[in-house]
C-alpha positions as MATLAB code, in Angstrom:
seq = 'XXXXXXXXXXXXXXXXXXXXXXXXXXXXXXXXXXXXXXXXXXXXXXXXXXXXXXXXXXXXXXXXXXXXXXXXXXXXXXXXXXXXXXXXXXXXXXXXXXXXXXXXXXXXXXXXXXXXXXXXXXXXXXXXXXXXXXXXXXXXXXXXXXXXXXXXXXXXXXXXXXXXXXXXXXXXXXXXXXXXXXXXXXXXXXXXXXXXXXXXXXXXXXXXXXXXXXXXXXXXXXXXXXXXXXXXXXXXXXXXXXXXXXXXXXXXXXXXXXXXXXXXXXXXXXXXXXXXXXXXXXXXXXXXXXXXXXXXXXXXXXXXXXXXXXXXXXXXXXXXXXXXXXXXXXXXXXXXXXXXXXXXXXXXXXXXXXXXXXXXXXXXXXXXXXXXXXXXXXXXXXXXXXXXXXXXXXXXXXXXXXXXXXXXXXXXXXXXXXXXXXXXXXXXXXXXXXXXXXXXXXXXXXXXXXXXXXXXXXXXXXXXXXXXXXXXXXXXXXXXXXXXXXXXXXXXXXXXXXXXXXXXXXXXXXXXXXXXXXXXXXXXXXXXXXXXXXXXXXXXXXXXXXXXXXXXXXXXXXXXXXXXXXXXXXXXXXXXXXXXXXXXXXXXXXXXXXXXXXXXXXXXXXXXXXXXXXXXXXXXXXXXXXXXXXXXXXXXXXXXXXXXXXXXXXXXXXXXXXXXXXXXXXXXXXXXXXXXXXXXXXXXXXXXXXXXXXXXXXXXXXXXXXXXXXXXXXXXXXXXXXXXXXXXXXXXXXXXXXXXXXXXXXXXXXXXXXXXXX';
ca = [
      -0.090   -0.009    0.051;
       1.272    3.348   -0.929;
       2.795    5.444    1.965;
       0.612    8.622    0.746;
      -3.005    8.231    1.486;
      -5.759    9.329   -0.645;
      -9.039   10.456    0.926;
     -11.057    7.318    0.904;
      -8.189    4.999    2.624;
      -8.036    7.713    4.927;
     -11.477    7.267    5.882;
     -11.183    3.587    5.970;
      -8.338    3.790    8.449;
     -10.468    6.340   10.668;
     -13.615    3.904   10.619;
     -11.234    0.658   11.331;
      -9.806    3.086   14.035;
     -12.892    3.489   15.730;
     -14.110   -0.121   15.515;
     -17.144    1.062   13.440;
     -16.495   -2.049   11.207;
     -14.398   -5.225   12.191;
     -13.741   -5.798    8.399;
     -13.699   -3.860    5.337;
     -16.446   -4.748    2.605;
     -16.415   -2.999   -0.635;
     -18.236   -3.777   -3.919;
     -18.156   -3.107   -7.684;
     -21.371   -2.825   -9.054;
     -21.700   -2.621  -12.551;
     -24.595   -2.823  -14.563;
     -24.368   -5.308  -17.392;
     -25.852   -3.141  -20.509;
     -22.350   -3.057  -21.883;
     -18.915   -4.054  -21.736;
     -16.579   -2.416  -18.992;
     -14.320    0.589  -19.858;
     -11.371    2.049  -18.773;
     -13.523    4.423  -16.250;
     -14.672    0.689  -14.428;
     -10.981    0.164  -14.761;
     -10.596    2.965  -11.837;
     -13.367    1.873  -10.220;
     -12.161   -1.843  -10.121;
      -8.772   -0.919   -8.735;
     -10.210    1.395   -6.116;
     -13.045   -0.719   -4.606;
     -10.584   -4.170   -4.736;
      -7.731   -2.212   -4.123;
      -8.946   -0.692   -0.927;
     -10.558   -4.147    0.041;
      -6.750   -6.263   -0.594;
      -4.841   -3.332    1.320;
      -7.356   -3.720    4.554;
      -6.857   -7.442    4.530;
     -10.990   -7.144    3.482;
     -12.645   -8.248    0.310;
     -14.716   -6.965   -2.411;
     -17.629   -8.005   -3.991;
     -18.549   -8.209   -7.553;
     -22.103   -7.308   -7.755;
     -24.213   -7.057  -11.244;
     -26.835   -4.096  -10.558;
     -29.579   -6.381  -13.074;
     -32.691   -4.049  -12.406;
     -33.270   -2.855  -15.857;
     -34.343   -6.308  -18.138;
     -34.519   -4.683  -21.616;
     -30.799   -3.562  -21.738;
     -28.956   -6.480  -19.726;
     -27.240   -9.613  -21.255;
     -25.180  -12.461  -20.230;
     -22.767  -11.363  -22.387;
     -21.750   -7.914  -20.691;
     -22.028  -10.066  -17.493;
     -19.139  -12.289  -18.878;
     -17.449   -9.255  -20.518;
     -17.351   -7.586  -17.129;
     -16.138  -10.649  -15.396;
     -13.238  -11.387  -17.777;
     -12.150   -7.444  -17.141;
     -11.888   -8.105  -13.474;
      -9.852  -11.165  -13.858;
      -7.906   -9.582  -16.289;
      -6.695   -6.528  -14.250;
      -5.708   -9.325  -11.664;
      -8.274   -9.264   -9.217;
     -10.192  -12.023   -7.431;
     -13.571  -11.932   -6.304;
     -13.479  -15.476   -4.995;
     -17.207  -16.788   -4.305;
     -18.656  -13.390   -4.128;
     -20.193  -12.733   -7.340;
     -23.857  -11.478   -6.774;
     -26.481  -10.107   -8.622;
     -29.283   -7.460   -7.390;
     -32.122  -10.048   -9.284;
     -31.022  -12.170   -6.187;
     -32.397   -9.781   -3.820;
     -35.826   -8.994   -5.752;
     -37.801  -10.737   -3.073;
     -36.402   -9.006    0.044;
     -36.466   -5.518   -1.795;
     -40.093   -6.343   -2.571;
     -40.299   -6.700    1.424;
     -38.620   -3.785    2.151;
     -40.763   -1.674   -0.192;
     -43.928   -3.010    1.914;
     -42.602   -2.242    4.848;
     -42.332    1.221    3.632;
     -45.801    1.325    2.205;
     -46.628   -0.043    5.752;
     -45.115    2.851    7.663;
     -46.874    5.452    5.409;
     -43.418    6.115    3.569;
     -44.137    4.770   -0.038;
     -47.293    5.300   -1.752;
     -48.452    4.024   -5.234;
     -48.620    6.874   -8.014;
     -50.503    6.983  -11.119;
     -50.377   10.124  -12.765;
     -48.539   10.165  -16.161;
     -45.275   10.976  -16.685;
     -45.954   14.504  -17.828;
     -48.339   15.084  -14.675;
     -45.845   14.143  -12.541;
     -43.054   16.529  -14.285;
     -45.476   19.118  -13.883;
     -46.026   18.525   -9.993;
     -42.124   18.202   -9.656;
     -41.120   21.994   -9.212;
     -38.112   23.545  -10.675;
     -34.725   24.413   -8.950;
     -36.228   27.509   -7.314;
     -40.046   26.529   -6.634;
     -41.266   23.650   -4.744;
     -43.160   20.679   -5.995;
     -46.587   20.004   -5.578;
     -47.448   16.207   -4.162;
     -49.651   13.901   -5.609;
     -53.046   13.259   -5.001;
     -52.550    9.518   -4.789;
     -49.949   10.467   -2.165;
     -53.342   10.300    0.000;
     -54.385    6.315   -0.600;
     -54.333    4.527    2.247;
     -52.052    2.025    3.482;
     -54.425   -0.854    2.415;
     -55.152    0.708   -1.122;
     -51.365    0.937   -1.753;
     -50.349   -2.695   -0.388;
     -53.119   -3.798   -2.968;
     -52.228   -1.995   -6.264;
     -48.448   -2.810   -5.256;
     -49.140   -6.608   -5.076;
     -51.344   -6.457   -8.419;
     -48.042   -4.246   -9.848;
     -46.087   -7.404   -8.986;
     -48.415   -9.821  -10.277;
     -48.497   -8.015  -13.949;
     -52.130   -6.561  -13.644;
     -51.092   -3.200  -15.375;
     -49.492   -1.893  -18.226;
     -46.052   -0.517  -18.261;
     -46.286    2.924  -16.826;
     -49.769    3.385  -15.453;
     -48.224    3.052  -11.871;
     -45.015    3.454   -9.784;
     -44.236    3.170   -6.317;
     -42.703    6.501   -4.808;
     -41.034    6.902   -1.216;
     -42.774    9.686    0.336;
     -39.789   12.237    1.601;
     -40.173   16.071    1.114;
     -41.739   17.841   -2.412;
     -39.820   21.310   -1.370;
     -36.388   19.426   -1.121;
     -33.506   21.416   -2.166;
     -32.042   18.276   -3.344;
     -35.093   17.801   -5.737;
     -33.609   13.796   -5.998;
     -35.516   13.762   -2.746;
     -38.801   14.876   -3.939;
     -40.703   11.560   -4.049;
     -38.222    9.773   -5.984;
     -39.312    6.319   -7.746;
     -38.571    2.966   -5.861;
     -40.370    0.837   -8.230;
     -41.771    0.770  -12.073;
     -43.654   -1.785  -13.816;
     -41.616   -3.441  -16.654;
     -43.079   -6.233  -19.152;
     -39.788   -7.747  -20.070;
     -37.416  -10.925  -19.854;
     -34.950  -10.645  -17.434;
     -31.970  -13.115  -18.731;
     -31.797  -14.443  -14.963;
     -35.096  -13.928  -13.459;
     -36.750  -14.831  -16.459;
     -40.790  -13.885  -16.372;
     -41.277  -13.724  -12.867;
     -41.320  -10.069  -12.187;
     -43.623   -7.348  -13.770;
     -41.760   -4.871  -11.506;
     -38.434   -3.568  -11.237;
     -36.775   -1.732   -8.455;
     -35.272    1.676   -9.134;
     -31.298    2.159   -8.491;
     -31.510    4.341   -5.751;
     -33.696    1.977   -3.897;
     -32.130   -1.254   -4.936;
     -28.200   -0.172   -4.613;
     -28.512    0.776   -0.918;
     -30.249   -2.366    0.419;
     -28.098   -4.539   -1.844;
     -25.254   -2.789    0.066;
     -26.710   -3.536    3.310;
     -27.686   -7.047    2.856;
     -24.339   -7.909    1.548;
     -22.674   -6.254    4.848;
     -21.040   -3.697    2.764;
     -19.042   -1.370    4.349;
     -18.278    1.536    2.308;
     -20.003    2.106   -1.031;
     -17.556    3.729   -2.751;
     -18.837    6.251   -6.096;
     -18.354    8.362   -8.555;
     -19.343   12.039   -8.169;
     -22.302   11.847  -10.291;
     -24.061    9.933   -7.085;
     -23.481   12.572   -4.967;
     -26.942   13.569   -4.895;
     -27.879   10.540   -4.724;
     -26.546    9.963   -0.918;
     -29.374   11.270    0.400;
     -31.594    9.109   -1.013;
     -29.127    5.940    0.108;
     -29.240    7.668    3.433;
     -33.036    7.851    3.965;
     -34.371    4.266    2.677;
     -31.733    2.878    5.341;
     -32.394    5.260    8.131;
     -36.190    5.044    7.593;
     -36.159    1.154    7.533;
     -34.307    1.298   10.964;
     -31.983   -1.617    9.951;
     -29.982   -3.436   12.696;
     -26.335   -1.743   12.383;
     -24.251   -1.821   10.889;
     -25.137   -0.354    7.952;
     -22.813    0.544    4.666;
     -22.188    4.393    3.714;
     -21.612    6.250    0.932;
     -18.329    8.063   -0.346;
     -17.915    9.370   -3.872;
     -14.658    9.866   -6.068;
     -13.984   11.821   -9.344;
     -15.150   10.244  -12.449;
     -12.151    9.355  -15.028;
     -12.200   11.567  -17.945;
      -9.817   11.236  -20.618;
      -9.396   13.747  -24.269;
      -9.888   12.083  -27.389;
     -12.336    9.505  -25.348;
     -16.118    8.858  -24.831;
     -17.128    6.680  -22.050;
     -20.821    6.718  -22.007;
     -22.030    3.478  -22.248;
     -24.751    4.795  -24.636;
     -22.347    6.771  -26.921;
     -19.768    3.554  -27.043;
     -23.148    0.712  -27.861;
     -23.796    3.956  -30.720;
     -20.227    3.471  -32.020;
     -21.059   -0.270  -32.106;
     -24.454   -0.097  -33.615;
     -23.718    1.964  -36.020;
     -20.620   -0.296  -37.510;
     -18.001    2.681  -36.818;
     -16.027    0.152  -34.901;
     -15.969   -3.669  -35.581;
     -17.320   -4.576  -32.252;
     -17.160   -4.260  -28.191;
     -13.415   -5.186  -28.221;
     -12.199   -2.877  -31.305;
      -8.669   -2.018  -30.194;
      -9.722    1.736  -30.903;
     -12.251    1.492  -28.072;
     -11.455    2.459  -24.215;
     -13.035   -0.733  -23.268;
     -11.327   -3.414  -21.253;
     -11.910   -5.694  -24.219;
     -10.900   -3.255  -26.530;
      -7.075   -2.373  -24.566;
      -6.652   -6.192  -23.992;
      -6.907   -6.937  -28.091;
      -5.167   -4.247  -28.898;
      -2.095   -5.106  -26.390;
      -2.108   -3.037  -23.531;
      -1.063   -4.808  -20.266;
      -3.288   -4.924  -17.246;
      -0.055   -3.581  -15.235;
       0.289   -0.515  -17.645;
      -3.845   -0.088  -16.968;
      -3.327   -0.414  -13.220;
      -0.220    1.697  -13.163;
      -2.274    4.585  -14.732;
      -4.987    4.645  -12.542;
      -2.604    4.841   -9.575;
      -0.789    7.519  -11.362;
      -3.978    9.829  -11.575;
      -4.737    9.245   -7.983;
      -8.460    9.557   -6.003;
      -9.648   13.057   -6.149;
     -12.913   14.554   -4.806;
     -12.869   17.050   -8.007;
     -13.631   15.957  -11.514;
     -11.012   16.410  -14.058;
      -9.702   15.520  -17.665;
      -6.639   13.449  -17.918;
      -4.590   13.258  -20.962;
      -4.559   10.175  -22.744;
      -0.551   10.534  -23.612;
      -0.889    9.597  -19.767;
      -2.016    6.323  -20.614;
       0.001    5.806  -23.515;
       3.218    6.943  -21.892;
       2.157    3.860  -19.220;
       1.959    1.303  -21.509;
       5.436    2.302  -23.369;
       6.951    2.154  -20.117;
       5.660   -1.044  -19.243;
       6.562   -2.418  -22.342;
      10.125   -0.897  -22.848;
      12.043   -3.524  -20.669;
       9.725   -6.324  -21.285;
       9.646   -6.957  -25.074;
      12.046   -7.939  -27.894;
      13.124   -5.507  -30.618;
      12.381   -7.486  -33.920;
      12.407   -5.596  -37.715;
       9.341   -5.453  -39.897;
       9.391   -2.990  -43.478;
       5.390   -1.468  -43.528;
       5.748    0.354  -47.038;
       8.659   -2.106  -48.695;
      11.602   -0.893  -51.161;
      13.895   -3.320  -53.094;
      17.337   -2.717  -52.620;
      19.524   -5.105  -54.470;
      23.345   -5.138  -53.235;
      24.966   -5.814  -56.255;
      28.506   -6.457  -54.887;
      26.933   -8.993  -52.262;
      27.026  -12.447  -53.219;
      25.523  -15.505  -51.253;
      23.854  -15.210  -48.033;
      24.820  -15.081  -44.035;
      22.912  -15.263  -40.809;
      23.681  -12.242  -38.497;
      23.274  -12.844  -34.466;
      21.154  -10.237  -33.421;
      20.002   -8.987  -29.900;
      16.531   -8.809  -29.008;
      17.256   -6.109  -26.535;
      19.324   -2.682  -26.393;
      22.243   -2.551  -24.449;
      20.346    0.017  -21.492;
      17.557   -2.853  -21.279;
      18.504   -5.340  -18.368;
      17.238   -8.084  -20.692;
      19.214  -11.302  -23.011;
      17.942  -12.715  -25.749;
      19.374  -13.014  -29.217;
      17.776  -14.876  -32.936;
      19.581  -15.353  -35.835;
      18.949  -12.995  -38.671;
      19.043  -13.879  -42.118;
      21.067  -11.369  -44.423;
      21.169  -11.682  -48.367;
      21.965   -9.969  -51.446;
      18.105   -8.875  -51.977;
      16.827   -7.324  -49.069;
      13.517   -4.781  -47.902;
      13.808   -1.394  -46.282;
      11.250    1.297  -45.826;
      10.567    3.203  -48.737;
      10.819    6.577  -46.624;
      14.064    5.702  -45.282;
      15.157    6.275  -49.181;
      15.047   10.028  -50.292;
      16.303   11.187  -53.699;
      15.663   15.088  -52.784;
      16.646   14.952  -49.122;
      15.699   17.761  -46.788;
      18.189   19.368  -44.351;
      18.643   17.258  -41.329;
      17.858   13.913  -43.323;
      20.322   11.230  -42.060;
      19.019    8.120  -44.062;
      20.175    6.572  -47.671;
      20.534    9.160  -49.936;
      22.434    9.145  -53.687;
      25.222   10.620  -51.870;
      24.675    9.372  -47.960;
      25.183    5.756  -46.984;
      23.266    4.349  -44.187;
      23.847    1.441  -41.776;
      21.910   -1.447  -41.713;
      20.705   -2.730  -38.113;
      23.012   -5.409  -36.963;
      24.306   -5.564  -40.335;
      26.773   -3.650  -42.827;
      26.668    0.182  -44.130;
      25.501    0.744  -47.520;
      25.861    3.108  -50.657;
      23.730    4.008  -53.256;
      24.710    3.770  -56.640;
      21.652    2.957  -59.091;
      17.952    4.473  -58.692;
      15.292    2.237  -60.674;
      12.215    3.898  -61.422;
       9.057    2.617  -63.488;
       7.203    4.668  -66.126;
       5.491    6.711  -64.028;
       8.641    7.928  -62.440;
       8.142    5.586  -59.009;
      11.176    4.081  -57.477;
      10.953    0.371  -57.304;
      14.707   -0.445  -56.450;
      17.587    0.841  -55.238;
      21.053   -0.558  -56.258;
      23.641   -0.273  -53.780;
      26.921   -1.600  -52.453;
      28.207   -2.792  -49.116;
      31.046   -2.142  -47.262;
      32.478   -5.826  -45.958;
      34.632   -4.267  -43.555;
      31.872   -2.201  -41.633;
      29.952   -5.402  -40.025;
      27.775   -4.419  -36.979;
      30.061   -5.121  -33.773;
      33.406   -5.487  -35.810;
      33.577   -2.006  -38.017;
      36.610   -1.232  -39.328;
      35.892    0.808  -42.267;
      36.171    3.834  -41.180;
      32.969    5.381  -42.734;
      30.871    7.665  -40.708;
      26.679    7.641  -40.855;
      24.562    9.595  -38.943;
      22.024    6.846  -39.020;
      20.414    3.195  -38.745;
      17.518    1.726  -40.686;
      15.620   -1.459  -40.389;
      15.425   -4.027  -42.982;
      14.312   -7.638  -43.511;
      15.835  -10.238  -46.241;
      13.851  -10.449  -49.243;
      13.817  -14.702  -49.342;
      12.898  -15.222  -45.498;
      10.646  -12.187  -44.876;
       7.089  -13.367  -44.057;
       4.081  -11.387  -45.280;
       1.831  -10.159  -42.468;
      -1.135   -7.683  -41.810;
      -0.617   -4.811  -39.913;
      -3.235   -2.861  -38.148;
      -2.256    0.808  -37.234;
      -4.576    2.013  -34.836;
      -4.630    5.791  -33.765;
      -7.048    7.693  -31.742;
     -10.406    7.276  -32.422;
     -11.870   10.718  -31.972;
     -10.030   13.979  -34.029;
     -11.404   16.242  -31.269;
     -10.368   16.518  -27.578;
     -13.568   16.843  -26.274;
     -15.999   14.511  -28.314;
     -19.358   14.726  -28.602;
     -20.469   11.729  -30.851;
     -20.214   10.558  -34.447;
     -19.535   13.400  -35.984;
     -16.366   13.516  -34.491;
     -14.885   10.081  -35.506;
     -11.393   10.240  -36.716;
     -11.688    8.624  -40.143;
      -7.673    7.693  -40.239;
      -8.144    5.874  -36.965;
      -7.160    2.393  -38.532;
      -4.817    1.830  -41.238;
      -4.571   -1.733  -42.687;
      -1.484   -2.500  -44.109;
      -1.876   -6.024  -45.812;
       1.565   -6.521  -47.389;
       3.994   -5.784  -44.757;
       7.444   -7.520  -44.473;
       8.441   -9.377  -41.070;
      11.885  -10.802  -39.984;
      10.905  -14.725  -39.619;
      12.104  -15.225  -36.221;
       8.546  -12.937  -35.073;
       6.391  -15.700  -36.509;
       8.147  -18.681  -34.725;
       7.438  -16.736  -31.121;
       3.924  -17.836  -29.515;
       0.977  -15.794  -30.946;
       0.113  -13.946  -27.971;
       3.876  -11.953  -27.956;
       4.151   -8.487  -27.789;
       7.209   -7.046  -29.858;
       8.513   -3.829  -30.528;
       8.981   -2.913  -33.948;
      12.378   -0.983  -34.485;
      11.038    2.634  -35.295;
       7.675    2.079  -35.588;
       6.225    1.500  -32.160;
       4.674   -1.307  -29.673;
       2.945   -4.272  -31.549;
       0.494   -7.144  -30.714;
      -0.252  -10.478  -32.218;
      -4.146  -10.087  -32.609;
      -5.723  -12.617  -30.315;
      -8.622  -13.017  -32.564;
      -7.480  -12.562  -36.340;
      -3.955  -14.049  -36.192;
      -3.185  -17.111  -37.673;
      -0.303  -19.140  -39.324;
      -1.585  -18.445  -42.849;
      -2.428  -14.850  -42.275;
      -0.265  -13.293  -39.449;
      -1.939  -10.333  -37.924;
      -0.551   -7.636  -35.604;
      -2.152   -4.487  -33.597;
      -0.422   -1.454  -33.108;
      -0.863   -0.973  -29.532;
       1.107    2.493  -29.324;
       3.853    4.363  -30.887;
       7.599    4.971  -29.799;
       6.717    8.924  -29.193;
       3.653   11.048  -28.746;
       3.246   11.887  -31.769;
      -0.271   13.913  -31.343;
       1.739   15.992  -28.921;
       4.031   17.123  -31.922;
       1.301   17.846  -34.302;
      -0.023   20.616  -31.234;
       3.270   21.815  -31.178;
       3.660   22.076  -34.560;
       0.153   24.057  -34.955;
       0.903   26.504  -32.528;
       4.196   26.919  -33.808;
       2.748   27.547  -37.477;
      -0.197   29.391  -35.966;
      -0.391   33.482  -37.454;
       1.080   35.755  -35.226;
      -1.128   38.398  -33.051;
      -1.039   42.041  -34.232;
       0.759   44.333  -31.144;
      -0.941   47.227  -29.858;
       0.748   50.357  -30.756;
       2.706   51.619  -27.203;
       5.103   54.334  -27.018;
       7.668   53.278  -24.075;
       5.054   51.056  -22.349;
       2.352   53.659  -22.485;
      -0.655   52.927  -24.764;
      -0.377   55.417  -27.916;
      -2.583   59.036  -27.365;
      -5.319   59.489  -29.837;
      -4.746   62.351  -32.264;
      -7.873   65.088  -31.934;
      -9.756   63.683  -35.073;
      -9.521   59.746  -33.203;
     -10.669   61.459  -30.090;
     -13.735   63.275  -31.718;
     -14.440   59.892  -33.150;
     -14.166   57.864  -30.195;
     -16.365   60.621  -27.892;
     -19.389   60.259  -30.624;
     -18.745   56.470  -30.900;
     -19.116   56.433  -26.853;
     -21.324   59.169  -25.944;
     -23.762   59.820  -28.901;
     -24.044   55.731  -30.426;
     -23.360   54.154  -27.148;
     -20.550   52.191  -28.224;
     -18.299   49.774  -25.853;
     -15.404   52.026  -25.131;
     -13.087   49.029  -26.371;
     -15.484   48.584  -29.485;
     -14.694   52.324  -29.955;
     -11.125   52.540  -29.433;
     -10.948   50.072  -32.340;
     -12.968   51.760  -34.909;
     -11.198   55.569  -33.778;
      -7.814   54.412  -34.192;
      -7.928   53.179  -37.484;
      -9.172   56.026  -40.263;
     -10.006   52.875  -42.947;
     -12.441   51.322  -40.189;
     -13.745   54.489  -38.882;
     -14.517   55.770  -42.171;
     -16.084   52.350  -43.468;
     -18.241   51.947  -40.028;
     -19.668   55.524  -40.851;
     -20.956   54.801  -44.331;
     -22.466   51.147  -43.361;
     -24.495   53.385  -40.469;
     -25.971   55.886  -43.234;
     -27.154   52.389  -44.927;
     -28.866   51.151  -41.785;
     -29.084   52.868  -38.303;
     -27.833   49.959  -36.320;
     -25.073   51.532  -34.401;
     -24.051   48.587  -31.811;
     -24.542   45.602  -34.454;
     -22.445   47.267  -37.500;
     -19.623   47.974  -35.005;
     -19.381   44.995  -33.481;
     -19.046   43.339  -37.102;
     -16.891   46.063  -38.554;
     -14.683   45.736  -35.180;
     -14.055   42.422  -35.698;
     -14.597   40.579  -38.970;
     -14.129   43.597  -40.944;
     -10.978   44.907  -39.456;
      -9.486   41.201  -39.834;
      -9.687   41.495  -43.328;
      -8.522   45.200  -43.728;
      -5.325   43.977  -41.908;
      -4.699   41.991  -45.203;
      -5.852   44.314  -47.819;
      -7.200   48.024  -48.606;
     -10.932   49.035  -48.681;
     -10.532   48.699  -52.155;
      -9.657   45.429  -52.456;
     -12.518   44.173  -50.473;
     -15.277   41.948  -52.250;
     -18.105   43.298  -49.932;
     -19.211   46.846  -49.370;
     -20.032   48.773  -46.206;
     -23.895   48.523  -47.460;
     -23.718   44.598  -47.269;
     -22.388   44.953  -43.742;
     -25.191   47.327  -43.026;
     -27.849   44.610  -44.994;
     -26.109   41.999  -42.546;
     -26.479   43.871  -39.374;
     -30.092   44.298  -40.452;
     -30.748   40.500  -40.613;
     -29.433   40.065  -37.204;
     -31.488   42.433  -35.783;
     -34.536   41.382  -37.036;
     -33.200   37.667  -36.160;
     -33.774   36.522  -39.954;
     -30.069   34.756  -38.692;
     -28.191   34.464  -35.465;
     -24.916   36.209  -34.699;
     -23.144   32.684  -35.133;
     -24.557   32.751  -38.583;
     -23.414   35.622  -39.599;
     -20.185   34.933  -39.294;
     -20.592   32.089  -41.762;
     -22.438   34.496  -43.976;
     -19.341   37.450  -43.594;
     -16.773   34.325  -44.650;
     -19.101   33.625  -47.994;
     -19.101   37.447  -48.763;
     -15.147   37.874  -48.513;
     -14.910   35.177  -51.084;
     -17.700   36.081  -53.408;
     -19.096   39.319  -53.198;
     -22.570   38.119  -52.881;
     -25.486   40.072  -50.824;
     -26.054   38.712  -47.797;
     -29.403   37.837  -48.489;
     -28.791   35.959  -51.196;
     -26.275   33.721  -49.355;
     -28.669   33.219  -46.590;
     -31.535   32.115  -48.883;
     -29.265   29.822  -51.306;
     -27.793   28.289  -48.539;
     -30.777   27.953  -46.077;
     -29.455   29.713  -43.069;
     -32.132   31.199  -41.802;
     -32.923   31.520  -38.337;
     -34.783   28.638  -36.536;
     -37.161   30.183  -34.138;
     -40.252   27.892  -34.352;
     -40.662   26.031  -31.106;
     -41.771   22.894  -32.806;
     -38.771   22.809  -34.560;
     -36.436   23.255  -31.551;
     -38.126   21.101  -29.251;
     -36.865   17.901  -30.247;
     -33.259   18.724  -30.566;
     -33.566   19.859  -27.056;
     -35.014   16.694  -25.688;
     -31.866   14.731  -28.070;
     -29.416   17.033  -26.603;
     -30.878   16.230  -23.156;
     -31.068   12.467  -23.484;
     -27.362   12.442  -24.824;
     -25.909   14.272  -21.336;
     -27.714   12.470  -18.295;
     -24.992   13.014  -15.893;
     -25.416   17.037  -16.402;
     -29.396   16.826  -16.469;
     -28.768   15.856  -13.040;
     -26.422   17.685  -11.898;
     -28.393   20.915  -13.091;
     -31.726   19.728  -11.253;
     -29.322   19.236   -7.804;
     -28.661   23.040   -8.096;
     -26.056   23.493  -10.745;
     -27.781   26.043  -13.250;
     -24.707   27.277  -14.660;
     -25.222   23.868  -16.965;
     -28.320   25.959  -18.540;
     -25.748   27.652  -20.507;
     -23.805   24.082  -21.532;
     -27.269   22.711  -22.866;
     -28.141   26.192  -24.703;
     -24.716   25.618  -26.901;
     -24.917   22.503  -27.402;
     -28.465   22.664  -29.203;
     -27.057   25.789  -31.061;
     -24.125   23.220  -32.006;
     -26.743   20.574  -33.453;
     -28.545   23.281  -35.312;
     -25.413   24.564  -37.093;
     -25.886   27.807  -35.129;
     -29.478   28.669  -36.585;
     -31.687   28.310  -33.399;
     -32.706   31.617  -32.060;
     -30.771   31.671  -28.831;
     -33.863   33.470  -26.946;
     -35.746   30.536  -27.883;
     -33.467   27.978  -27.212;
     -32.512   29.683  -23.615;
     -36.213   29.376  -22.650;
     -37.505   25.775  -23.941;
     -33.975   24.238  -22.573;
     -35.205   25.760  -19.177;
     -38.590   24.460  -19.167;
     -37.458   21.042  -20.787;
     -34.544   20.635  -18.187;
     -37.193   21.375  -14.958;
     -39.270   18.860  -16.371;
     -36.579   15.903  -17.257;
     -36.428   13.711  -14.516;
     -33.066   11.313  -15.085;
     -32.178    8.012  -14.114;
     -28.107    8.266  -13.855;
     -26.002    5.931  -15.609;
     -24.487    3.397  -13.221;
     -20.674    2.906  -13.066;
];
């Protein structure tokens, strides 16, 4: 156990010290409705790790309370993930469905206590009664039913006498509670569906908030460790256990930060969407962040656990860079795996002054790796090198083979180019070289200096293999869904050539392909007829290089005019413009300053203003969009006129288009010079203000973001802006922001989500 304790271990130690519990019992309680992902790995490591560190035990429990989404294949995937990560649940694998009879009895007890009732409001009425963040809710008229009537209805619900949605069982708590989850939450709902374990025995199924805390109690859990989205659910957790006055000891819930990784989605709903849409080959696709995907790609359980240990256990959510996970697998494999040579894009090399063949002794490991092992490497007159390891017109700093520059063959000889052979299309098809006999690696006496060594394979003995080059599945750092999938996330090379020693290894071996990265024999598709290797990770963080390159080539920003550290004073004419813009036209001082200090801008602005007296809207366009164009061009060179900018402002003011769409229209005006009205009409950019058209889009956004919905309803009203932004994004900026704001606020207050289980 680490010497520096996280806050969860501090709690556990205090509870043991005080005698609150004799034994630490945790649980990993996933819902079997999808394959577990890297976020589950963190939860597995925490729950099983804490139990191990304090000589307790951890239960594996399948939270199978929703028969419409759960399946045995997901149960097996969850078991396999825990086992692969190196944790043992022993005989302690449980299912919430095992407790259905006990849970039903507990619900009956609450009814008899007057703490639960059968509600017959429909979903819309229930939302209306719920209230808002700032307004108390109203209790259902059905809460006045007698205990006898509630018991009768609840039993008939169990017996399948009613249709789905006709009744629910609710706790009777507080319809004015600040925590909206406490406003008479649902305990049971009717669901006529076949359960993969319970069959058709039950027609009602418990809600998560009711089943989870009682399952913990039944199993003797001491510490119920959940991710932060369940923080507001803790009040229900405690209410159920306290109200039932159960015999101690009882469990308590504690929350830790959920794992978030950039360029990655970990919503099971979004992962299922990727699988069902065919964007990936299945739940074990090596591009997915599922445990099965990492396992098939070639990640090791040690690297996943190291990653979980490095990110720690925090109380606040944050985003982790996926490069940190990639570092962990590189670091783990660096001292473990043999180095071999594989040519992905072969270019034929003929060594004119070499005859026969020989076997070279080659180490599997570099000198800095404390591991031994060698293989026999066939060498002959004809070999293949990587196509980009030869350059006929090399750039500065190119150290590989060129017409004038020799290079070393790894573990072999130095070669020099003698002739370049091309086909009719000018494509290089062969390089003829000479080798230097005295330059053999390990006994070089040639005196020839080279700056690099390249990998190669012997043409006669090399084996043809399929190589799958995996990159990040999403091109955006914070992906939303299918539209952000990276089209280059998989490249399949059918005719790569590999040295023969690799094929004679065990099929589950991992290798470092020299100068390419780490690779793993695909456990599903690998065969002797078609060996298949998956790229686990590159040797370096290529994405970090891409981001750095983009930032280095970004256009430098113009500097403000300054004299000896002071902003330059305005001229009398500039000051006059500034005074008129701020006093008469009521412009923002910063915008007025930008316009007044530039003669071209102020002239252009005044001309547009004469065509349409909309000072603020026109000023914003001119001081931003027009100003940007005038940095590169004079007014006379612009494709658009001041009158057209006035027209664009008018369309913003009368809400024909939104400000966001206006920027798109302006970009088109810059290129074509076309009138903004014509652009808007031809491209269908008119703003959407009809609530009937906007409402379905809002419903879709809300459905895709259950965690943020729960946080909003629990009091985080700042998230309103998030939902509005998502709706505007999904309409391409065409939705009327005012209408969207009103509708989103209304619909969020009507929505009652059930959080995704992790």
